C-alpha positions, 0 to 999 in steps of 0.5 A, spaced: 098 217 102 103 221 106 101 225 112 105 231 111 103 236 116 099 236 123 097 242 127 092 243 133 086 243 128 089 241 121 092 236 117 095 235 110 096 229 106 099 228 099 098 222 094 102 224 088 099 230 085 093 230 090 093 234 096 088 233 102 087 238 107 082 238 113 081 243 118 077 244 124 079 238 128 080 238 135 086 239 139 090 233 142 085 228 139 086 222 135 083 223 128 083 218 121 083 221 114 082 217 108 085 211 112 090 215 116 090 215 123 094 221 127 093 225 133 093 233 133 098 237 137 096 240 143 094 247 143 099 252 146 096 256 152 094 263 151 093 268 145 097 267 138 102 273 138 106 272 131 108 267 126 115 266 123 116 262 117 123 259 115 126 256 109 133 253 108 137 250 102 134 254 097 140 253 092 139 258 087 143 256 081 144 249 082 143 245 076 143 238 078 141 234 085 142 227 088 150 227 087 154 226 093 161 225 093 163 218 095 156 216 094 154 212 087 146 210 088 143 213 082 144 218 077 143 225 079 137 229 077 136 235 073 130 239 070 128 237 063 129 241 057 124 247 057 123 247 064 125 253 069 131 251 074 128 247 079 131 251 085 127 257 082 120 253 081 121 251 089 123 257 091 117 261 088 112 256 090 115 257 098 114 264 097 107 264 095 105 259 100 108 263 106 106 270 103 099 268 103 100 266 111 102 274 112 108 272 117 111 277 121 118 275 119 121 270 114 128 267 116 132 264 111 137 259 114 143 259 109 145 256 102 141 261 099 145 260 093 148 254 089 156 257 089 155 264 092 155 268 086 152 275 086 147 273 080 144 267 084 143 272 090 140 277 086 135 271 083 134 269 090 132 276 092 128 277 086 123 271 088 123 273 096 124 281 097 118 283 093 113 279 098 117 280 104 121 286 104 124 288 111 121 282 114 126 278 110 132 276 114 138 271 112 144 268 114 149 264 110 150 257 109 156 253 106 154 254 099 154 261 100 161 261 102 164 256 097 171 257 094 167 260 088 163 265 092 164 272 091 158 274 096 160 280 101 160 278 109 154 277 113 153 279 120 155 274 125 149 275 129 142 278 128 136 279 133 129 280 130 124 281 135 116 279 134 111 279 139 112 274 144 119 272 142 126 274 139 129 270 133 137 270 134 140 268 127 147 266 127 152 265 121 155 258 122 158 258 115 166 257 115 169 260 108 171 254 104 168 249 109 162 244 109 162 244 116 160 250 121 162 253 127 160 258 133 164 263 135 166 265 142 163 272 140 156 269 138 156 265 144 157 271 149 151 275 145 147 269 146 149 269 153 147 276 154 140 275 150 138 269 155 140 273 161 136 279 160 131 277 165 125 279 160 122 272 160 121 272 152 123 266 149 129 266 144 129 262 138 136 261 135 136 259 127 143 257 124 145 253 118 149 248 121 146 243 126 149 240 132 155 235 131 152 228 130 157 223 130 152 218 126 151 223 120 155 223 114 153 231 113 158 235 117 155 240 122 157 245 127 164 242 130 164 238 136 167 243 141 163 249 139 157 244 139 158 242 146 159 250 148 152 251 145 149 246 149 152 248 155 149 255 154 142 252 153 143 248 159 145 255 163 140 259 160 132 257 160 130 263 155 133 259 150 128 255 147 130 251 141 135 251 136 133 250 128 138 249 123 138 246 115 144 243 112 142 236 112 136 236 108 132 232 113 127 233 118 129 231 125 129 233 132 134 231 137 133 232 145 139 232 149 139 230 157 143 237 158 137 241 155 131 236 157 125 238 152 129 243 148 129 241 141 135 241 136 131 241 130 133 240 123 128 242 117 129 239 110 131 242 104 126 247 100 130 245 093 128 238 092 124 232 096 120 233 101 121 240 098 119 244 105 118 250 109 117 251 116 112 255 120 113 257 128 106 259 131 108 263 137 103 263 143 103 266 149 104 259 152 109 256 147 111 255 140 109 250 135 113 248 129 109 246 123 113 243 117 109 244 110 110 241 104 110 246 098 104 244 094 104 247 088 103 243 082 110 244 079 113 243 086 110 237 087 112 234 080 119 236 082 119 233 089 115 226 087 121 225 081 126 227 087 124 222 092 127 217 087 134 220 089 140 215 092 137 209 089 130 210 092 133 211 099 132 219 100 125 219 103 127 214 109 132 219 110 129 226 109 122 226 110 123 224 118 117 222 122 111 226 123 114 228 130 120 231 127 116 235 123 110 238 127 111 239 135 111 244 140 116 248 142 115 249 150 116 257 152 122 259 157 123 254 162 123 257 169 129 255 172 135 250 171 135 244 167 128 242 164 125 236 165 127 230 160 
């Protein structure tokens, strides 16, 4: 039994294909469901104003997973003959679950495609555009700008406004490279957002996470990461940075930025097969990671948990606190308390 999701009132557990959902729980209390004990999140203060959903690492067009250059821990996995392509199975499952919650915006944080082909992007849009229309926003990842890509450029920045928050999208992808960057122009744009005095929190989304010398997956280069962290430390309205790319759920908090989450959310395309929800309240924002729970999606993600010699779940799922946590609203001054 795997505890996947916890909010202030809900919990979701998975046991193979069986999904256990409970609601009506009390916030910030200890509960036990089917022998699993956990604590619900505190409820952010004030009225709930908006909901934002995200997916990342969809990889439409990919045909095998579990292959990583230089790592030989088991054969890659593919859809069985007669099965639909697994990236489409997972994307359709995510799109249906997200649409049912009627979010104010859906942000796709890169790697929409497997290699940046126009046909792959068209399939991605066929899956997501009918349900979300002009609520759909996306930026590129490294797969979208691979050396084989024939996609056109995307804006380096995009601002999306919802009730109670501003969403700042950064294109961190570098054509032909795995790692990412944040340009001086992007930093200046973020600086202006953080300095406008409105008090409305800014949630920043990009494909690549901060540089991490302990990770084998390349993020934003170290120099740009330092500049980005310094900007967040200087601008209290910048409330959190949310990435994909690493295919894992992880949140870091740094001495320079205190309680600000530097979060990574796992891939949509394979285990654990997730999407994220940001519940925006007057007094804060809650990140909630959901495992895609259609029978077809669970069948695929239960198979792909065996990737890399069975080591993948310990890397990709992360702790519950990496998936579900409170993002505090704008800090009132200077550096946030650690």
